[in-house]
C-alpha positions in Angstrom: 7.2 2.8 25.1 8.3 5.1 22.3 8.2 3.5 18.9 11.2 4.4 16.8 12.1 2.6 13.6 14.6 3.7 10.9 13.1 5.5 8.0 14.8 6.2 4.7 14.0 7.6 1.2 14.0 5.1 -1.7 13.2 5.4 -5.4 10.9 2.8 -6.9 10.8 2.5 -10.6 7.5 2.6 -12.4 5.5 -0.6 -12.2 2.3 -2.4 -13.2 0.3 -4.6 -10.9 -2.8 -6.7 -11.0 -5.2 -7.5 -8.2 -8.4 -6.5 -6.6 -10.0 -3.1 -5.9 -12.0 -2.0 -2.8 -13.5 1.4 -2.1 -15.1 2.6 1.1 -14.9 4.7 4.2 -12.3 4.5 6.9 -14.9 3.0 9.2 -15.7 0.2 6.7 -11.9 -0.5 6.3 -11.7 -0.8 10.1 -14.5 -3.3 10.1 -12.5 -5.6 7.8 -13.3 -4.5 4.2 -9.6 -4.4 3.2 -8.8 -7.6 5.0 -11.4 -9.4 3.0 -9.8 -8.4 -0.4 -6.4 -9.3 0.9 -7.6 -12.8 1.7 -9.3 -13.0 -1.7 -6.1 -11.9 -3.5 -4.1 -14.6 -1.6 -6.7 -17.1 -2.7 -6.6 -16.0 -6.4 -2.9 -15.4 -6.6 -2.5 -18.4 -9.0 -4.7 -16.6 -11.7 -2.2 -13.7 -12.1 0.6 -14.4 -14.6 4.0 -12.8 -14.5 4.2 -11.9 -10.8 7.5 -10.3 -10.0 7.7 -11.2 -6.2 5.5 -14.1 -4.9 6.7 -13.3 -1.3 5.0 -9.9 -1.1 1.9 -8.0 -2.4 1.0 -4.3 -2.2 -1.9 -2.4 -0.8 -2.1 0.8 -2.8 -4.3 3.6 -1.3 -5.8 6.5 -3.3 -8.1 9.3 -2.2 -11.6 8.5 -3.3 -14.1 10.5 -1.3 -14.4 14.3 -0.9 -13.8 15.4 2.6 -11.4 12.6 3.5 -13.9 10.1 4.8 -12.9 7.3 2.5 -10.5 5.9 0.0 -9.8 3.4 -2.7 -7.5 0.4 -1.9 -6.0 -1.9 -4.4 -4.5 -5.2 -3.2 -2.1 -6.2 -6.0 0.9 -8.2 -7.1 3.5 -6.4 -9.2 3.8 -8.0 -12.7 6.7 -8.0 -15.0 4.8 -7.2 -18.2 2.5 -4.1 -18.4 0.5 -5.9 -21.1 -0.2 -9.0 -18.9 -3.7 -10.3 -19.2 -6.1 -9.3 -16.3 -8.1 -12.1 -14.8 -11.9 -11.7 -14.6 -13.0 -9.4 -11.7 -9.5 -8.0 -11.2 -7.9 -4.7 -12.2 -4.6 -3.5 -13.5 -2.8 -0.4 -12.2 0.2 1.5 -13.3 2.3 3.5 -10.8 4.9 5.9 -12.1 8.5 6.1 -10.8 8.5 8.0 -7.5 10.6 8.6 -4.3 9.1 7.1 -1.2 9.7 7.5 2.5 10.0 3.9 3.6 9.3 2.6 7.1 9.1 -0.9 8.5 6.1 -1.5 10.8 6.9 -4.5 13.1 4.2 -6.9 14.2 4.3 -5.9 17.9 4.0 -2.2 17.2 1.0 0.1 17.1 0.0 0.9 13.5 -1.2 4.5 14.3 2.1 5.2 15.9 4.0 3.9 12.9 2.2 6.2 10.6 2.6 9.1 13.0 6.4 8.4 13.2 6.9 8.3 9.4 4.9 11.4 8.8 6.9 13.3 11.5 10.1 12.0 10.0 9.1 13.2 6.5 8.5 16.7 7.9 11.7 16.7 10.0 13.7 15.8 6.8 12.3 18.6 4.8 10.3 16.5 2.4 6.8 17.3 1.3 4.0 14.9 0.5 2.9 14.6 -3.2 -0.2 16.6 -4.1 -3.3 14.9 -2.7 -5.7 15.6 -5.5 -7.7 13.3 -7.9 -6.4 9.8 -8.3 -3.0 10.4 -6.7 -1.4 7.5 -4.8 -1.4 8.6 -1.1 0.7 5.6 0.1 1.2 1.9 -0.2 2.0 -0.9 2.1 4.0 -4.1 1.3 2.7 -7.2 3.0 4.2 -10.7 3.3 2.0 -12.9 1.0 1.5 -15.6 3.5 0.5 -13.3 6.4 -2.9 -13.8 7.8 -4.9 -10.7 6.7 -7.0 -11.0 9.9 -3.9 -11.0 12.2 -4.2 -8.4 15.0 -0.4 -7.9 14.8 0.5 -7.6 11.1 3.9 -6.6 9.8 4.4 -4.5 6.7 6.4 -1.8 5.0 4.9 1.7 4.7 5.8 3.6 1.5 4.7 7.2 1.3 5.4 9.2 -1.9 7.5 12.3 -1.2 9.1 15.3 -3.0 12.1 17.2 -2.0 11.4 20.8 -1.1 
């Protein structure tokens, strides 16, 4: 069955967020490394002050390892005040205003196919991906706060930074 969802380009204003950081290989992520920090973030949500949206949290992904074998993932809640206090063991990140290709992944769909579809759509629309160097944000996902991080059928929104050609 072909998996076709609507994609669109949206602009998200700059934001600050507080949460937990994980770094590892794609294999480690597949073994549950990211799911564990999502669960920990859900458990510690009450420690974060000034959360903008209690219904959703973000999974921000950045390149971390040379050769593309791993990455950094930050599970965070957006906060209203960039100067908000950071709880012990957590981090604060700042993301500049950007345009994103936005794609809704549904629970019954294949995650790999969702990513393939949105990247194909980006190319078809004539957009290009932001430079993939250094600490650049490669993409982020928006997760429902109450979703079980160990669900085999998660739903989330994919947000990929893009530039017009």
